[in-house]
Chimera marker file (.cmm) of the C-alpha trace (Angstrom):
<marker_set name="trace">
<marker id="1" x="81.372" y="133.793" z="-4.201" r="1" g="1" b="0" radius="0.5"/>
<marker id="2" x="81.694" y="133.605" z="-0.415" r="1" g="1" b="0" radius="0.5"/>
<marker id="3" x="81.498" y="137.384" z="-0.207" r="1" g="1" b="0" radius="0.5"/>
<marker id="4" x="78.185" y="137.404" z="-2.069" r="1" g="1" b="0" radius="0.5"/>
<marker id="5" x="76.739" y="134.808" z="0.299" r="1" g="1" b="0" radius="0.5"/>
<marker id="6" x="78.001" y="136.768" z="3.317" r="1" g="1" b="0" radius="0.5"/>
<marker id="7" x="76.451" y="140.007" z="2.061" r="1" g="1" b="0" radius="0.5"/>
<marker id="8" x="73.147" y="138.278" z="1.303" r="1" g="1" b="0" radius="0.5"/>
<marker id="9" x="72.973" y="136.720" z="4.775" r="1" g="1" b="0" radius="0.5"/>
<marker id="10" x="73.965" y="140.005" z="6.410" r="1" g="1" b="0" radius="0.5"/>
<marker id="11" x="71.192" y="141.858" z="4.589" r="1" g="1" b="0" radius="0.5"/>
<marker id="12" x="68.671" y="139.166" z="5.512" r="1" g="1" b="0" radius="0.5"/>
<marker id="13" x="69.685" y="139.589" z="9.156" r="1" g="1" b="0" radius="0.5"/>
<marker id="14" x="70.037" y="143.386" z="9.319" r="1" g="1" b="0" radius="0.5"/>
<marker id="15" x="66.656" y="144.316" z="7.843" r="1" g="1" b="0" radius="0.5"/>
<marker id="16" x="64.479" y="142.475" z="10.417" r="1" g="1" b="0" radius="0.5"/>
<marker id="17" x="66.695" y="143.667" z="13.250" r="1" g="1" b="0" radius="0.5"/>
<marker id="18" x="66.309" y="147.282" z="12.121" r="1" g="1" b="0" radius="0.5"/>
<marker id="19" x="62.563" y="146.865" z="12.556" r="1" g="1" b="0" radius="0.5"/>
<marker id="20" x="62.849" y="145.118" z="15.944" r="1" g="1" b="0" radius="0.5"/>
<marker id="21" x="65.422" y="147.284" z="17.718" r="1" g="1" b="0" radius="0.5"/>
<marker id="22" x="63.172" y="150.340" z="18.257" r="1" g="1" b="0" radius="0.5"/>
<marker id="23" x="60.898" y="148.094" z="20.346" r="1" g="1" b="0" radius="0.5"/>
<marker id="24" x="63.836" y="147.640" z="22.713" r="1" g="1" b="0" radius="0.5"/>
<marker id="25" x="64.605" y="151.399" z="22.788" r="1" g="1" b="0" radius="0.5"/>
<marker id="26" x="67.719" y="150.915" z="20.662" r="1" g="1" b="0" radius="0.5"/>
<marker id="27" x="68.771" y="152.854" z="17.588" r="1" g="1" b="0" radius="0.5"/>
<marker id="28" x="67.960" y="150.754" z="14.495" r="1" g="1" b="0" radius="0.5"/>
<marker id="29" x="71.440" y="151.341" z="13.115" r="1" g="1" b="0" radius="0.5"/>
<marker id="30" x="72.841" y="149.079" z="15.848" r="1" g="1" b="0" radius="0.5"/>
<marker id="31" x="71.679" y="146.273" z="13.542" r="1" g="1" b="0" radius="0.5"/>
<marker id="32" x="74.805" y="146.934" z="11.477" r="1" g="1" b="0" radius="0.5"/>
<marker id="33" x="76.808" y="145.355" z="14.322" r="1" g="1" b="0" radius="0.5"/>
<marker id="34" x="75.844" y="141.930" z="12.966" r="1" g="1" b="0" radius="0.5"/>
<marker id="35" x="78.375" y="142.422" z="10.169" r="1" g="1" b="0" radius="0.5"/>
<marker id="36" x="81.134" y="142.046" z="12.793" r="1" g="1" b="0" radius="0.5"/>
<marker id="37" x="81.813" y="138.450" z="13.830" r="1" g="1" b="0" radius="0.5"/>
<marker id="38" x="79.949" y="137.665" z="17.081" r="1" g="1" b="0" radius="0.5"/>
<marker id="39" x="78.097" y="140.976" z="16.737" r="1" g="1" b="0" radius="0.5"/>
<marker id="40" x="74.739" y="139.233" z="16.481" r="1" g="1" b="0" radius="0.5"/>
<marker id="41" x="75.338" y="137.325" z="19.702" r="1" g="1" b="0" radius="0.5"/>
<marker id="42" x="76.183" y="140.525" z="21.588" r="1" g="1" b="0" radius="0.5"/>
<marker id="43" x="73.158" y="142.296" z="20.144" r="1" g="1" b="0" radius="0.5"/>
<marker id="44" x="70.873" y="139.418" z="21.128" r="1" g="1" b="0" radius="0.5"/>
<marker id="45" x="72.222" y="139.577" z="24.696" r="1" g="1" b="0" radius="0.5"/>
<marker id="46" x="71.467" y="143.303" z="24.838" r="1" g="1" b="0" radius="0.5"/>
<marker id="47" x="67.952" y="142.679" z="23.518" r="1" g="1" b="0" radius="0.5"/>
<marker id="48" x="67.424" y="139.906" z="26.073" r="1" g="1" b="0" radius="0.5"/>
<marker id="49" x="68.487" y="142.284" z="28.832" r="1" g="1" b="0" radius="0.5"/>
<marker id="50" x="65.836" y="144.756" z="27.715" r="1" g="1" b="0" radius="0.5"/>
<marker id="51" x="63.004" y="142.265" z="27.278" r="1" g="1" b="0" radius="0.5"/>
<marker id="52" x="61.136" y="143.814" z="30.221" r="1" g="1" b="0" radius="0.5"/>
<marker id="53" x="60.692" y="147.005" z="28.208" r="1" g="1" b="0" radius="0.5"/>
<marker id="54" x="59.101" y="145.034" z="25.390" r="1" g="1" b="0" radius="0.5"/>
<marker id="55" x="56.829" y="143.175" z="27.824" r="1" g="1" b="0" radius="0.5"/>
<marker id="56" x="55.760" y="146.477" z="29.368" r="1" g="1" b="0" radius="0.5"/>
<marker id="57" x="54.781" y="147.853" z="25.994" r="1" g="1" b="0" radius="0.5"/>
<marker id="58" x="52.853" y="144.723" z="25.077" r="1" g="1" b="0" radius="0.5"/>
<marker id="59" x="50.941" y="144.810" z="28.384" r="1" g="1" b="0" radius="0.5"/>
<marker id="60" x="50.141" y="148.477" z="27.844" r="1" g="1" b="0" radius="0.5"/>
<marker id="61" x="48.517" y="147.682" z="24.516" r="1" g="1" b="0" radius="0.5"/>
<marker id="62" x="46.168" y="145.065" z="25.959" r="1" g="1" b="0" radius="0.5"/>
<marker id="63" x="44.683" y="147.441" z="28.529" r="1" g="1" b="0" radius="0.5"/>
<link id1="1" id2="2" r="1" g="1" b="0" radius="0.2"/>
<link id1="2" id2="3" r="1" g="1" b="0" radius="0.2"/>
<link id1="3" id2="4" r="1" g="1" b="0" radius="0.2"/>
<link id1="4" id2="5" r="1" g="1" b="0" radius="0.2"/>
<link id1="5" id2="6" r="1" g="1" b="0" radius="0.2"/>
<link id1="6" id2="7" r="1" g="1" b="0" radius="0.2"/>
<link id1="7" id2="8" r="1" g="1" b="0" radius="0.2"/>
<link id1="8" id2="9" r="1" g="1" b="0" radius="0.2"/>
<link id1="9" id2="10" r="1" g="1" b="0" radius="0.2"/>
<link id1="10" id2="11" r="1" g="1" b="0" radius="0.2"/>
<link id1="11" id2="12" r="1" g="1" b="0" radius="0.2"/>
<link id1="12" id2="13" r="1" g="1" b="0" radius="0.2"/>
<link id1="13" id2="14" r="1" g="1" b="0" radius="0.2"/>
<link id1="14" id2="15" r="1" g="1" b="0" radius="0.2"/>
<link id1="15" id2="16" r="1" g="1" b="0" radius="0.2"/>
<link id1="16" id2="17" r="1" g="1" b="0" radius="0.2"/>
<link id1="17" id2="18" r="1" g="1" b="0" radius="0.2"/>
<link id1="18" id2="19" r="1" g="1" b="0" radius="0.2"/>
<link id1="19" id2="20" r="1" g="1" b="0" radius="0.2"/>
<link id1="20" id2="21" r="1" g="1" b="0" radius="0.2"/>
<link id1="21" id2="22" r="1" g="1" b="0" radius="0.2"/>
<link id1="22" id2="23" r="1" g="1" b="0" radius="0.2"/>
<link id1="23" id2="24" r="1" g="1" b="0" radius="0.2"/>
<link id1="24" id2="25" r="1" g="1" b="0" radius="0.2"/>
<link id1="25" id2="26" r="1" g="1" b="0" radius="0.2"/>
<link id1="26" id2="27" r="1" g="1" b="0" radius="0.2"/>
<link id1="27" id2="28" r="1" g="1" b="0" radius="0.2"/>
<link id1="28" id2="29" r="1" g="1" b="0" radius="0.2"/>
<link id1="29" id2="30" r="1" g="1" b="0" radius="0.2"/>
<link id1="30" id2="31" r="1" g="1" b="0" radius="0.2"/>
<link id1="31" id2="32" r="1" g="1" b="0" radius="0.2"/>
<link id1="32" id2="33" r="1" g="1" b="0" radius="0.2"/>
<link id1="33" id2="34" r="1" g="1" b="0" radius="0.2"/>
<link id1="34" id2="35" r="1" g="1" b="0" radius="0.2"/>
<link id1="35" id2="36" r="1" g="1" b="0" radius="0.2"/>
<link id1="36" id2="37" r="1" g="1" b="0" radius="0.2"/>
<link id1="37" id2="38" r="1" g="1" b="0" radius="0.2"/>
<link id1="38" id2="39" r="1" g="1" b="0" radius="0.2"/>
<link id1="39" id2="40" r="1" g="1" b="0" radius="0.2"/>
<link id1="40" id2="41" r="1" g="1" b="0" radius="0.2"/>
<link id1="41" id2="42" r="1" g="1" b="0" radius="0.2"/>
<link id1="42" id2="43" r="1" g="1" b="0" radius="0.2"/>
<link id1="43" id2="44" r="1" g="1" b="0" radius="0.2"/>
<link id1="44" id2="45" r="1" g="1" b="0" radius="0.2"/>
<link id1="45" id2="46" r="1" g="1" b="0" radius="0.2"/>
<link id1="46" id2="47" r="1" g="1" b="0" radius="0.2"/>
<link id1="47" id2="48" r="1" g="1" b="0" radius="0.2"/>
<link id1="48" id2="49" r="1" g="1" b="0" radius="0.2"/>
<link id1="49" id2="50" r="1" g="1" b="0" radius="0.2"/>
<link id1="50" id2="51" r="1" g="1" b="0" radius="0.2"/>
<link id1="51" id2="52" r="1" g="1" b="0" radius="0.2"/>
<link id1="52" id2="53" r="1" g="1" b="0" radius="0.2"/>
<link id1="53" id2="54" r="1" g="1" b="0" radius="0.2"/>
<link id1="54" id2="55" r="1" g="1" b="0" radius="0.2"/>
<link id1="55" id2="56" r="1" g="1" b="0" radius="0.2"/>
<link id1="56" id2="57" r="1" g="1" b="0" radius="0.2"/>
<link id1="57" id2="58" r="1" g="1" b="0" radius="0.2"/>
<link id1="58" id2="59" r="1" g="1" b="0" radius="0.2"/>
<link id1="59" id2="60" r="1" g="1" b="0" radius="0.2"/>
<link id1="60" id2="61" r="1" g="1" b="0" radius="0.2"/>
<link id1="61" id2="62" r="1" g="1" b="0" radius="0.2"/>
<link id1="62" id2="63" r="1" g="1" b="0" radius="0.2"/>
</marker_set>
């Protein structure tokens, strides 16, 4: 039963990340890293390090 819960939570985490990662110039398949323990934390740190790229794109849209 624990495996089913783990798979469900992994899917619910991977799908939104696959849509968000291209905004940070990362391959969407890096979202599969969240299956590894602590993978989500590492991925969030990488995304936080690239937040300037996202801000630049958002500013470009408002002009």
